[in-house]
N, C-alpha and C positions, 0 to 999 in steps of 0.2 A: 161761859160754856152752858150753864143751866138754861139760860134764856134761849140760846140757839136750839137746844134739844127740845125745850118746851114748845117753841114756835114751830118746829118741824112736825110736831103732833097736831098743831093748830089749837093748842090749849091756852086758856087764860091762866093767870097766876092763881086764881081761885081753884081752878080744876086741878092744877099740879099740887097745890097746898092740900086739897082734900085727899088726893091719891097718896101723898107723902105723909099725911098725918101731922101737918104743921100749919101755922097761920099763913094767910095770904101776905101779911105784912112781912113775915120772916123770909118768905120766898123772894119778895121784892127787894129786901135789904141784901140778900145773898146775891141776887142778880146784879144789883148796882155796886156791889163790892163794899157796902156799908157794914155788913155783918160778915164775920169769918165763920163759916159753918163748922160745927163739930163733926167728928167722924160719924156719929150717929145720924146727924142731919144729912151728910153726904150719902150714906147708905140708903136712907129713906128717900132722898131725891132720886138716886139711881134706880131704886126699885120702882118708884112712881113713874119715872121716865122710861122704864124698860131698857136701861143701858147698863153697861158695866161701870163700876165705881171709877175705874181708870179713865173713862170718858169724861169725867167731871173734875179730875185732878190734873193740874198742869204737870208736865214732865219735869220735875225739879232736878233730876239728874243732868239734863241738858243745860238747864239754866245755871247750875253751879259749875259746870265744866267749861262753859263757853262754847265757842264754835267747834264742831267736830270736822275733821278732814273729810273730803268727799268719799273716802273709802269706809267711813263709818267708825273708824277707830278713834279712841280718845286721844287728845293731844298728848304728846310725849311726856310733858311735865306731870300730867295727871296720872299717866300709867306708872311712872316712877314713884310718885308719892303713894299711890294705892298699893304698889308692890311692897314698898318698904314698911307700910303700915301693917301689912298682913304677915310680914316675915317675923319669925320668933327672934328674940334678942340673942346675940352671939356670945 
């Protein structure tokens, strides 16, 4: 996602690194998936790229829940599990 946003600006890794306050090597490692960025690095990259942090973070809620029905609701098993996890003990 970082590379896509960087390329949409027409920037090199060096330019993004300077804007984000990190090394060019680290930007490249993040783009290739070799390095897992810290929250601080994600915020710096988002600021440098002029995008929201959410634009750089995969939607983990969808990945963990699997496919959602076409109406956008959670699968039934997920709704039940979530409801019982938030319900106070009887």
